[in-house]
Each structure stands twice: as structure tokens, then as C-alpha cells.
N, C-alpha and C positions, 0 to 999 in steps of 0.2 A: 295132534301135539303142538303146541305154540312155541316158537322159537323165542329166544331171549331178545329183548329189545335192541341191544347193541348189535347183534347178528342181523336182525331185521333191518335196522338202520343201513349196515354195510350193503346188504343186499339192494336195498332201495338205491343207494348212491352207485352201486354198480350198474343197476338198470338205467339210472339217469346219464351214466358215463357211456354206457352202450348205445343209447339213443343219441346222444350228442355226437359221438364219433361216427355213427351211421348217417346221420343229417349232415355232418360236415364232410364226410367221405363223398357223399351223393353231390353235395354243393360243389365240393373241390372238383370232382371230376366233371361236372357241367361247366365249371369256370375254364378247365384245362381244354375242354371239347370246343367251347366258344373261341378261346385264344387260338387253337389250331385251325379252325374254319377262318378266323380273320387273318391269320398268318399265310395260309396257303391260298384263299381265293379272293380276299378283299384288299388287304393293306400289307406291305412289307416293308422292312427296314434295310438299308443297305449302307454300305461306306464306299466313298469315293476312292478308287486305288489309282493314282497316277495325276499328271498335269493336264490331261486333255481336253478338260472343261473349264480350266482357270480363265478367267476370274470369276466366273459364275458359280463353279464349285470348287473348292479347295481339296487337294489331297487329304485323306483321311476324315473328311467331312462326313457326317451321317445324313441321310436322306430318307424320305418316306416315299413309296411308290403306291399308287392307286390301282389295282388290277382289274377293278369292276368297271372303270369309266369306259374303257374302249369296247365294251360289249354293247353300250348304247349309241356310240358314235365313233367314226375312224379317227386316228391321229390327225392332227392339224399342223400346218406349217408353223415352224418356230416352237413347238412344245418340246420340252426335255423328255425324253423316254429311256426307260430301262430296257435294254435289248441283250438277247444272247447273240454274242458274236460268232459268225459263222464258221471260222477256221478252228479256233481253241475252244469253243463253247463256254467262253467266260461270259459273266454279266457285266455290263458296262452301260454308262450313261451316254447319251448323244443327243443332239438337237436335230429334229426333223426339218429338212430343208426343201425336199421335192417331194410332191403326191403321186399316186399312180397315174401313169399316162402322160407324165411330164418329161421335159428334157433338160437337163443340167448342163450349162456351158460354164467352164471355168477359163478365164481369159484375162490376162493382165492383172492378176492377183484378185480378181473379182468374181463373184457367183452370179450368174444369169439364169433364169428359168423361163421356159415357154412351153405352151401347151403343143402336144405332138401335131405335127403337120401344119403348123401355123408359122409364118415368118416373124411375127411379133415376139420379142423377148424383152425381159425386164430384169433389171438388176435388183437384186434383194437388199433390201435395208437391214443391215446387221449391227444395230446399236450395241448388241451385247459383246461385240468383238472388242478387245483391247485396241485402242488407236494405233494404227500403223500396220495392223495384221493383214498379211496377203494370204490368200489362197492359191495354193500351187500343188502341182504334183513333181515329185523328184524328176529332174531332167526334162521339163515341160518348157518347149519353146512356142509353140502354137497353141490355139484354142483347144480344149480337150472337150469332148461330148460324151455325156452318159445318158442312155435311155432307161427311164425307170418303168418297169413293166406293170401290168394290171397286178394289184394287191401287192405292190412293194413300195419301199419308202427309202428315199436318199438321205443319209443320215450323216453329220459332220460334228466334230468336236469343236468347241468355242476356241480352244488354243490351237489352232490348225498346225503350227509346225511340230506339235507334240502329239498329235492325233493320229491313230490309225483308224480310218473310217471307211465309209463308201468309196472314197478316192481309191483304197486299196482293194477292197472286198466286193464292190460294187453296191447296188441297191438291196435292202433287206427285205425279206418277205413279210408280210404282216405277222404270220404266226411266230416269228421270233421276238416281236416286240411284247415284253412282259406287261408293261403299264406305263403311266404317266407319273412322272416325278413330280410331286405336288409341294415339296417343302423340304426343310432341313430341321435337325433338332439341334 
């Protein structure tokens, strides 16, 4: 028995709608999957919380972190990284100042770095700091030395008076560095 034309037309439309929803649902789930892979393994977006990186990054500014880059090479001096802060497990952004195996000396408001077991030290050029910024520790009278262990990095905020960083909690193990901050939105 043949169905009337108007019923056949409705069934045909339902089949088209069903196919469309199936295709869209499949495509939608693929898009969600790709988004989640990118978010958790490739790029992430964060927001600056506080003044520790001014004037490079301003409070509440949105930034992008590349999580894949450091699978191919280690963090380099002067790069801004997103890091898991050791004591409170918060995500922060800071600048890499010293690399594994180096020694950091903070003296007379300046930062010096030297290779371990060598007498030669060099003052870091820090053009990103606001003019007149001094790097010190609370109560510091003499030079302070920090040793950066293997697979560790010494990180500082650019706004030194307002930054809690490696001067407080020491060098940060590599596994706490989430990725390189590559820009802002």
C-alpha cells in the first residue's frame, strides 16, 4: 500500500533532518574533541592576577601559553613562562633568569649570574624592568647567593617589589613549568 504524498514528504523531511542532526552531532563532537586536545596539550589562555609582571603584563590581561614548545627545547633565559607556584599550587607567570647549573647573585639591587664553579659572573641586562627597579630580598644587607640545581630554573617577576618568586621559594623544577607565554589577547 502506498502512503499519501503529503505523508511521504514528511517522512522524507524527517530522514533529511535525522541525517543532518547525525552529521552535525558527529562534526560537533569532533570540534569539541579538537578543542579539548588543544586546550589541555597545545595552547592555553590565562589571565594575569596581580602586579608582579608589570609593565610587561598588566593585572587582568589575558595571555596565551604554548604548552608544546618545551617538549622540543628547554626554557631559555629571559623567556616568560607559566609556572605552578610551589607553595600554593597557583598558576603564575614569571621570567626565567637563571638556567640549570648556574648561580644567581643578588647584590646592590642588581642580578648577576655565573656558571657553577667559575669565578666569572655577569650582570644581567634587564631592559624589561621599569627604570629605577632594584632587585633585593627583604632585610638584605649583603650579597645573596642562590644555586640552581639540575633541571631547575630561577624565575623572577618583572615588578620586583610586588613579586613573590624564586627569591622566596627557590629555584623551580622543570616539571612545574607549564609552557612559554607567547602573547596577549
